N, C-alpha and C positions, 0 to 999 in steps of 0.2 A: 472538587474533582476537576481536573484540567481537561482541555479539549481532546487530548489523545485518549484519555480514559473514557470520556463521553462517547467518542467515536467508536471505540472498541465495544462498548456496551451496546450501542445502537446497531452496529453492523454485525454483532454476533461473532466477532473475530477475537483472537487473543494476541497479546503483545508479541509472542514468538512469531506468529504469522506476519504481523506488520514489520517486524525487524528483519525479515528476509532481505529487504532492500537496503538495509542500513549501510552495509559495506559499499555498495554502489552509489547510492544516492545521498547518504549522510543523514544523521539524525535530525538536523534542523529542517531539511527538505521533507522528511517523513512527517514531522510535526505540522508543517504547512499543508502538506497533502492530506493529512487526516482532517485538518481544520476545514479545508475546501470540500472534502467528501462529506463531512458532517453537515456543512451549510447547504449542500446540494442534495442531501438525503441519499447519498450513494455510498458504495463500499469499494475498497481498493482490491483489485484482483491482480495478482502477480502472474506473469506469463514468461516462460523461458524464451529467449531470443535466439532464433535460428537464422543462419545464412546458408543457402544451398544445402539444407538438411543437416548442417553441422551446428551443434549446440555451442554457443559462444561463451557459456557460463555467465551470462548476463541476464538481467530481468527487464522486461518491459512491464508497464502497468496500464490498466484501464480502470475507469470508474464506471460501475454498473449500479442501476437502481437497487435499493435495499428491498 
């Protein structure tokens, strides 16, 4: 089992949720982010990015405790 699979199992998320940021951040970055979140016992939360109440179609992320 690789780091991403371990992260998904521990965080209770699925691959589809994690891959929401793939187009913007890239798969390699998501692998690093999942590894970091796993090491810190946190989960990745995607949030839409707004500027002056306009949705930019981009995602921000934050790490929250599991």
